[in-house]
C-alpha positions in Angstrom: -30.2 1.0 -98.5 -29.9 2.6 -101.6 -28.2 5.4 -102.6 -30.4 8.7 -102.6 -32.5 9.6 -105.7 -32.1 13.2 -107.0 -35.5 14.9 -106.9 -36.9 17.3 -109.2 -39.0 19.9 -108.3 -42.1 18.7 -109.8 -41.6 15.4 -107.8 -41.0 16.9 -104.7 -44.4 18.7 -105.1 -45.7 15.5 -106.3 -45.1 13.4 -103.3 -46.2 15.8 -100.8 -49.6 15.8 -102.5 -49.6 12.0 -102.5 -48.2 11.6 -99.0 -44.7 10.0 -99.9 -41.8 10.4 -98.0 -37.9 9.9 -99.0 -37.7 6.6 -96.9 -40.6 5.7 -98.8 -39.1 6.1 -102.1 -36.0 3.8 -101.0 -38.3 1.0 -99.9 -40.2 1.0 -103.3 -36.9 0.6 -104.9 -35.6 -2.2 -102.7 -38.9 -4.1 -102.1 -40.7 -3.1 -105.7 -40.2 -4.5 -109.2 -38.5 -3.1 -111.8 -40.4 -1.8 -114.3 -40.1 0.3 -117.7 -38.9 3.8 -116.5 -39.1 3.0 -112.8 -40.4 0.5 -110.1 -43.7 -0.5 -108.5 -44.8 -2.2 -105.6 -47.3 -5.0 -106.1 -49.2 -6.8 -103.5 -46.9 -9.7 -104.1 -44.0 -8.0 -103.5 -45.3 -6.8 -100.6 -46.3 -10.5 -99.2 -42.4 -11.6 -100.4 -41.3 -9.0 -97.6 -44.2 -9.5 -95.2 -42.6 -13.5 -95.3 -39.3 -12.2 -95.2 -40.1 -9.7 -92.1 -41.6 -13.2 -90.3 -38.8 -15.3 -90.7 -36.2 -12.7 -89.5 -38.5 -11.9 -86.3 -38.7 -15.5 -85.6 -35.0 -16.1 -86.1 -34.3 -13.1 -83.9 -36.8 -14.3 -80.9 -34.7 -17.9 -81.3 -31.7 -15.7 -80.2 -33.0 -14.2 -77.1 -30.2 -14.6 -74.3 -27.6 -15.9 -76.9 -24.1 -14.5 -76.1 -21.4 -14.1 -78.4 -17.7 -13.5 -76.8 -15.4 -11.2 -79.3 -11.8 -10.7 -78.9 -11.3 -8.1 -81.5 -12.9 -10.0 -84.6 -12.4 -13.2 -83.4 -15.4 -15.5 -82.0 -14.5 -16.7 -78.9 -17.5 -18.5 -77.8 -21.2 -18.8 -78.3 -23.6 -19.6 -75.5 -27.0 -19.1 -73.9 -26.4 -16.6 -71.0 -28.6 -17.5 -68.0 -30.7 -14.4 -66.5 -28.4 -13.9 -63.5 -25.5 -13.5 -66.3 -27.7 -10.7 -68.8 -28.5 -8.7 -65.6 -24.6 -8.5 -64.7 -23.8 -7.6 -68.4 -26.2 -5.4 -68.8 -25.0 -3.5 -65.5 -21.6 -3.3 -67.1 -22.9 -1.7 -70.1 -25.0 0.9 -68.5 -22.1 1.5 -66.3 -19.7 2.0 -69.4 -22.4 3.8 -71.3 -23.1 6.1 -68.4 -19.1 7.0 -68.6 -19.2 8.2 -71.8 
């Protein structure tokens, strides 16, 4: 996401007291609204993120079974792989990963 913040000892203590993790800070900076001296996550900011995540999830669902064939950095073709082809491809991928 973004570069990590340099945390003061005070900030570390307050984060622990308030249940905030390092990942939370990055997310606040990413989705929040910049205000004087920092960021604020508004309900509106959360709703915008929620909409984007739903759209991304729906797009990803539509891509299930799609295959890209690459030669280096060039796209050769793209198609919907039948279940039998998916099994063959996945068996090959499992074999390669077990060899590493």
